[in-house]
N, C-alpha and C positions, 0 to 999 in steps of 0.2 A: 352478690347483690345486697346483702345485709348492710354493708358499709355505705352504699349509696342511699339506701332507705333510711339509715340512721342519720346521714348527713342532711337529707331533705326534711326530716321530721323533728330534728332536735336543734337546740341553740337558736331559737327564734327570739331575737331581741328587737328593740324599738326600731333601730336603723334598718334592719332586714325587712321588717314589715313596711316601713316607709318606702324602701326601694321597690318592694312588690307593688305597693299602691301607685307609685309614680310610673312604674313600668306598665301596669294595667291601664292607667289613665292615658298615658301616651299611646298605647296600643289602640285604644278606642278612638282617640283623636286621629291617629294615622289612617285607620279604616274609614272614618267619616270624611276626612279631607283627601283621601287617596294620595298620601304623601310618603314617599320612600324614606326621606331624610328623618322624619319623625319616627318611622318604624324602626330605623337603626338605633335611635336613642332608646326606644322602648325595649328592643332586644337586649341592649346593653344593661339597662336597669333590671330587666327580668333575669338575665344571666347572673348578675350579682346577687339578686335575692334568692334564686333557686340554689345556687352553689354555696351561698354563705360567704362570699368573698366581697371585699370592698375595693376601693381604688388602690389599696396597698397590696392586693393579692392575698394569698393564704397566709395571714399573720406575718407579712413581711415587715410591718412596722412595729413588731413586738418589742417592748422594752421590759426587761425583768423588773420585778418589784424591788423597791428600795430595801437594802439590808439594814437591819437595826444596828445602830452604832453602839459601841460599848458605853454604857451609861456611867461608868466609873470616871470621875473627874480627876485628872492628874494635876499635880502641883506644877505650876509654870514659874520658872525663875526669870526675872526681868533684870536687865542691866541698864542703868541710867546712862544716857549719852549726853555729853555736854558740848 
């Protein structure tokens, strides 16, 4: 259970908070309007906020950081074309 607790309580960034706010707002609207369709959207956003996933899933859109290129400049030989 500690892994679940850690996942729920850590790594809260701005987008995760926004997803939670949208999910809660849609949930309130779904109850007020008694609409199942809105409640499905609410559940979708709340699921993303609680689990820390986005539309890409669990880091499926991860791209590794750029590697530093060797800063040594090599001499380039040019050949004139006529």
